[in-house]
N, C-alpha and C positions, 0 to 999 in steps of 0.2 A: 754518599753523604747520609742517605736514609739509614744505611746499615750502621754507620757510626753513631747516629743519634739513638738508634734502637739499642745499641750496646750500652750507651750512657744511661738510657732509661733503665736497662736491666741492672746495671751497677747501682743505680740510685735505689732501686727496690731492694737489692741485697744489702745495701748499707756498707759496702766496702769497695775498694778499688777505685774510689772517686779521685780524679785528679785534683791536687791541692791548688788553691789560689794563694796569691801572695798575702802575707799577714796584714800589710798596710791596707790593701784594697778590701780584704775581708772585714777588718775592723771598721773601716770607713763606711762601707755599704751596710754593715750591720746597724750602724747608727741611723742611716737613712731608712732602713727597713722598719726599725722600731718606731720611727716617726710615722711611717705609713700605716702600721698596724694599730698603734695606740692613739694617734692624733688625727691622721688623715690630712694634715696641713701640707701646703706646698713646700718644696725643698728650698733651702737657701743655698747660694753658690758655695761650692766647695770643690776640692780636688777630686773627691769621690764622684761628685756630680758630673764633673767634666769627663771623667773616665766612663761613667755610665751613659753619658750623652752620646758616646760613640756607638752604642747599641741602637738598633731601630726601635721605634715605639712599640712595635709588635712584640719584640723580644723582651723589652723592659716590662711591659704590662703582664706578660706571662710569668717571668721568672724572678724578677727582683723582689717581689713582695710575697711573703709567706702567707698572706691572707688568702682565703679560698677565692677562686675565680668564679664569677657567676656562671651558671650553667649555660646560658645562652651564648656567652663569649667563648666558653670552653668548647662547646659544640662546633662553633664556627671556625675555631682554630685547629681542631683535630683534623689530621690528614684524611682525605677521602678514602674509604676502604677499597682495596683492590680486589674485585670479585674473581673467584676461580671459575673458569669455564665449566658449564654443567657436566660435560663429558669427563672432566678431570677431578670432579669432587670426590672426596674420600668418604670412607665409612660405608656401612651396609646400606645399599640403595640410596646413596648420597645424592644422586641426581634428582631424586623426587622431593627433596626438601624445598619448601617454598622460599625460605630465607636462604640467600646465597652464602656459600662458604667464602671467606675472605682470607687473604694471605696473613694479615695481622689482626687477630680477633679483637684486640684492644682498640682498634680503629672503628669498630661499629659505632653508629650513633647511640646516644644514651637511651633513646626510646627502644631501640633494638636490644640493647643490653638488658634493659628492665624486662622486656618481653621474654628473653631467653632465661633470665633469672626466675621469672614467674613459671615458665614451663618446667624448669628443673625443680622448683619448690613444690609444684603440684605432684610431680613424679616422686619426690622424696617423701611425700605424705604416705605412700603406699605401705612402707615397712612398718612404721609405728601404728598405722591404721590396722594392720594385720595382727598386731599384738594386743592393742587395747580394745578392739572391737569384740574381743573374746571374753573380757573380764566379766561383764554382767551375766553371761550365760554359762559360766563354769559349772554351776550346780546342775544345770540342765544336761550338760555333757556327761557329768558323772552318773546321773540317773539313766540317761538314754543308752550309754555304752557300758553300764554296770561296772563302774570302777570307783575309786576313792577320790576325794577332792585333791589329795596330795599328788596322786598320779595324773589327774587332770591338769594340775598346775604345771606339770612337766611339759605339756604342749605349749605353754607360754615360755617357760624357762629355756627349753631347748630351741624354741624359735629365736630367742635372744642370743643363744650361743651360736646359732647358724649366722646371725647377723654380725657376729664378731669374726668368724673364720672366713666366710665366703668373700668379704670385701678385700681380703689379702690378694685373692686371685683376680677379682674384678679390677682392682686398682693396678696391679702389675700388668694385666693385659691391656688396660686402657692407655697406658703410657706407650704402648707399641702399636696396638690396633686402632687406637683412637676412642673417643668418648661415644660417638654415635653407635658404633657397632656393639659396644657393651650394653648401652641402654636398650637397643632393640632386641638383642639376644636375651637379656635378663628378663625383660617384661613379657616376652613370649613364653618363657618358662614359668614366670609368675602366674600367668593366665592358666597354663596347664595344671600346675600343682594345686591351685585353689579349686579348680573344677573337681580334681580327684579328692581333695579334702572334703568337699561338700558331699561326695559319694561314699565316704568312709563308713565301713560297717564294723570297725573295731577301734579301740583306743590306740593300738599299735600303728594301724594304718594312718589314723588321723595325725599322730605325732610325727611320723616319717614325712607325710605330705606337707605338714606345716613347717617342718625343719627345712625342707627343700624350697617351699614358698618364701620363707623368711630370708633364706640365703639368696634367692633370686632378686627379691625387692631391695635387698641391702646394697645392691650395686650403687644406687644413687647416694647412699650415705657417704661413701668415699669419693666416687667419681664426680658427684655433683659439686662437692667443694672444689675439686680440680677444675671443673668447668667455670665456676665463679672466678677462680684465680686466673684462668685463661683470658677472660674478657674484661676484668676490672683491674685497674691500677691499685697500688697499695693504699694511696691516700683516700680511695673511695671504697675499699674492700670491706671495711668493718660494717658500714651501712648495708652494703649488698649482701654480706654474709648474714646479717640480722634478718633481712627480708627473706633470704633463702631458707633460713631456719623456721620461718613461719609455716612452711610446708610440713615438715616433720611435727611441728607443734599443733597443727590442725588435727593430727591423729588423736592425741590425748583429749582434745576439746570435743570433737564431733563423733569419734568412733564409739565411745561408750554409750552416747545418746542413741546413735543409729543402731548399735548392736543391741542395746536394751529394747528398743522399739521393735526391731526385727524379730528378736528371740521371743518376745512376749506374744507377737502376732503369729509367727510362722515357725518358731523353733530355732535352735542354734545353727542348723545347716544353712538357713537363709543368710547368716552372716558371711559364710564362705562363698555363697553365690554372689553376694554383693561385692566381695573382694575380686572375684573373677570378672564381673562386669566392669568394675573400676579399673582393673588392670588392662582390660581390652580397650577401654576408652583412652587410657594413657598411652597405650601402644600406638594407636592411630594418631594421637596428638604428636608423639615423638617422631613418628614416621614422616609426617609432613611439615613439622614446625621446627625441628632441631637440626641445624647444620653441624658439621664437624668443627670443633673449636680448638683442638690440639694443633700446635704448630707442626709443620711438615716434618716427618721423621721417616727414616728408612726402616723397614721391618727387619726384625732380627733374622728371619729365615732368608730374606733376600740378601742381607749382608753376609750371612754364612756362605751363600752360594758363590760369592766372588772373593771371599777370603778377606774382606776389608772390615775393620772395626768402624763403628758408627757412633758418634757422640750425639747426645740429645740435641734436638733442634737443627741437626745437620740435614740439608736437603738431599734427596736421593740423587745419585749419580745417573747420568744418561747412558753410561756404558752398559753393555750386556755381558753376562757371563757366557762362557763357551756353551754351545748347544750340546756338547758332549762332555759334561763335567766328569772329572775323575771320581773314582770310588772314594778317594780321600775327601774330596769336596762334598760329595753327597753325605758321607758320614758326618763331617763337620757340621753340615747344615742341620741334620736331624738331631745331633747332640745339642746344638744351640737351641733348637726348637724345644727339646725335652727340658733343657735348663730353664727356658722361659716358662714352660708349663708347670714344672714341679719344684724348682729350686728358688727362682727369683721371687715368687710370692712370699715364701717363708722368710726370705732375707729382709722383708719389710719389718719384721719383728725386731731386727737388730738395731733399728732406729732408737730403741729404748736404751741403748748404751750411752746415748748423749744425755747428760743431766737436764739440759733445757727441755728436751722432748719428754723425758721421763716425768719431770715434775708437772709439766703442763698436762700430760695425760693423766697423771694421778689426780689432779684437781677435778678434771672432768669425770673421771671414773668413779670417784667417791660420791660425787653428786648424782651420777646416773644410777648407781646402785641404790642410793637412798630413795630415788624416784620410784623404782620398781617395787621396793618394799612398801612404800606408801600406797602404790596402786593396789597391791594385794590386800593391804589393810582396809582400804576404803570398801572394797567388795565384801570382805569378811565382816567388818564392823557394822556397816549400815544395812546389811541384809538380815541381821539378827536383832532380837529384842535388846533394848526398848525401841529401837528405831523401826525395824521390820519393814524397810522400804521394798517396794516392788522392783522387778528387774529394770524397768524403765527409769524409776527414780534413782536407783543405784547408779545408773549411767549418768544422771545429771550431777551427781556429787563430784564428778571429775571436772566440772566447769571452772570452779574458782582458781585452781592452780593453772589451768590452761589460759585463763584471762591474764594471770600474772606472766605467763610465758610470752604472750602476745605483746603485752605492754613493754616488757623488758626487751623483746626482740626489736620492736619499732624504735625504741629510744636508746637501747644499750649500744648498738652498733655505731650509731652516729656519735654517741658519747665517747666511745673508745677512739674513734677517728680524731675527734677534737683533742683528746688527751695526748695522742701520739704527736699531733701537730704542735701542741703546747710544749711538750717535752723537747721536741726538735728545735723549736725557736729558743727555748731556755738554754739549751746546750750550744746554740749557734751552729747547728749542723746543716750546711748548705753544700750543694755540689757546685761545679764550676759555672753552671748556668743559673745559679741563684735559687734552685729548687730545694725544698726541704728534704733531708735524708732521714728516713724513718727507721726505727728500731722495733722489732717485734715485741721485745720484753716491756716496752713502754705501755702496752695494752693492759698490764696489770698494775694499776695504781689505785686511787681511792675507790674506783668502781669495784675492784676485786675485794678490797678490805670491807666495804659495805656488804657485798654479797656473801663473803665467807662467814660473817656473823649473823646475817639476816636469815638465811635459810636454815642453819642449824637451830637457831632460836625458834623458828617456826615449827620445826620438827618436834621439839620438846613441847611447845604449846599444843600442837595437835595431839601428841601422844597422851598427855595427861588429861586433856579435856575429853578425848574419846574414851579413855580408861574410866573416867568418872561419869560417863554417859551424860555429859552436859548437852544442853539444847544444840541441835544439829548445826546451827549457823556458826557457833563458836569454833568448833574444830575445822569447819570448812573455810572460815575466814583465815585461819592460820595457813591453810594451803595456798591461798592467794599470795602471801608473802614468801612462801616456799618457792612458788613459781617464779616470782620476780628475781629472787636471789640466785636460784639455780640457773636460770636462763642467762644471767649476766656472766656466770662462769662458763657455761656451754659456748656462748657466742665468742667470748674473748679467746678461749683456749683453742677453738677450732680455727679461728682466723690466724692466730699466732702460728699454728702448725703449718699453714699454707705459706707463711712468710719465712719461717725458719728454713724451709726447703722449697724455694720458689720453683725450681726445675722439676720437683717431684711432689707437687702439692697433694695429689691424691694419695700418694704413699704415706705422707705424714698423717693425713686424716684417717687412712685405713689403720694405721698403728693405733690411733686414738680409739677407733671403733672396736678394734680387736680387744683392747683391754677393758673399755667401759662396758661392752656388752657381756664380757665374762662376769664383770661385777654384777650386772643386772640379772644375768642368768643365776648366779649364786643367790642373789637377793630373792628372786622368784621361787627358788627351791626352799630356802630356809625360812622365808617369811612366815608361812602358816604354822610350822612347828614352833617357832619362837613366839608367835602371838599366843598360841595355846599354852606355852610354858610360862612366859613371864608377862604377857599382856602388852598393850600399846604403850603404856607409860614408860616402863623401863627399857623396852626395845628402842623407842625413839629418843630417849635420853642418851642411851649408848651411841646411837648413830649420830646424834647431834654433837656429842663430845668428840667423836672421831673426826667429823667434818670440820669442827672448829679447830682442832689440832692441826688440820691440813693447812692452816694459815701460814705455817712455817715455810711452805713452798712459795708463797707470795713474797715473803721476806727474802728468801734465798734467791729468787729470780731478780729482785731489785739489787741485791748485794753482789751476786756472782753472775747474773744473766749475761752481761756484755762479754765477759771473759769466756763463758761456756759457748756462746754463740760464735765468737771468733774462732775458737778452737774447732768447733763442729764444722764451720764453713771450710776451714783449711783441710780437714779430713775428707769432707764430701767432694772437694775439688781436686784432691790429690790423685 
């Protein structure tokens, strides 16, 4: 029975394969539901009521009304999580986790889910911390290592490039090896590479070490979203994803301030030592506080050993392969392992062949590229006359857009959850148990239209006020609105990608990271030459026009999104 209900829950999240109810019952109960949602009055006798009375009060209270269930009631009705014995817990050193691994991660109590979300958010802050902590001290690096500002900017640009490529592997491995193993491995490497960055004696060594460090920290960018999808149901995921994104957004808020203060007091190398210490603390935190959240799967190497194919979420067989496998079996095992290591990660890029994924990724990538051009401009503009801010004060100029990120992150996720519920109620989409059936494309409604014109307008505002050397508060105020608009796009697009591919959530997010970090890498490389050539005004006018033109993607998702999603799901399940 539990397996059947779990399957129904999965179908409800996917939005297809839901058993149909009779039209008469559906229309009657829809009238009752509407009364409950909009009026809250008691029901009058009807044939629909007599049918519904056959259900227990427990069932009716949970499923018949699309109105949100109070948290206290939802927690009491959630099945008790079934703990995995310590000796059988998965992941690297899994038995040392204080929070027990459970068979169904979505059954964790809400307080545990929020704690795990917090752990992942703090870990996710490492990668953007590593990029933005460097901005205030770029000129120091140029002078100390005897190179040009353009070459120094490569240490940031290539850092972002590594954040686009490495998650392809982290994501692919996490779907087989589990989330915990990836987190512990990647943060051990992050600690090592940052220590070597701090000890760098040439710009070449610094760039290489930072590329490796960025690639290590980037694991959470893709795998973290997968963890959120592991533990949160669709109806709650938008808010959870918004809170998760607070972690990465703490980087742009605090890292430039910390970086500016450290560089001014002890030089740019202190920023890399800070990252090493931060990575070490996070590693200890993950080691003791994060259980494995991926549902039980059979490893590809083990499956190759006995010659059986394994589908996602299939539990491992208890049978053992022969103790003397044939040469053919050994060869097949290692071929499959090589495919896992070298081919499967690159196949994630093929997700871009689906229009729904492509347009969602495009929206996020354009926004992310603009963000990193803006970051370079802030450092370049406010460190020169007439502003001539010190390294520490330049770090403070990143605060307004970060405040916008936080505000939109706290409110935007809950907003999109409500929009999804509203659209499902309007369309009358319920499963056989009366629960709302959600569609990922519903996350792009009025919130996306507001955002797609808000942040391009803010870019133009910033560009021309900075170009004309207006009082510093005016261009920085524009950046607050940029932060709000861009975060609404980031949060909605990332959550949608986890819902378009619920069985491969981290792969969808890795696709997004791959493209958007390429955009940010290009932005980091071309920003300074373009600023020197045409100035802030025309540069950000051009970016604003390109971003506003991307609104066609929002229209296309509303017009063709359901058709694209249905076709994509059929191809993924074939």
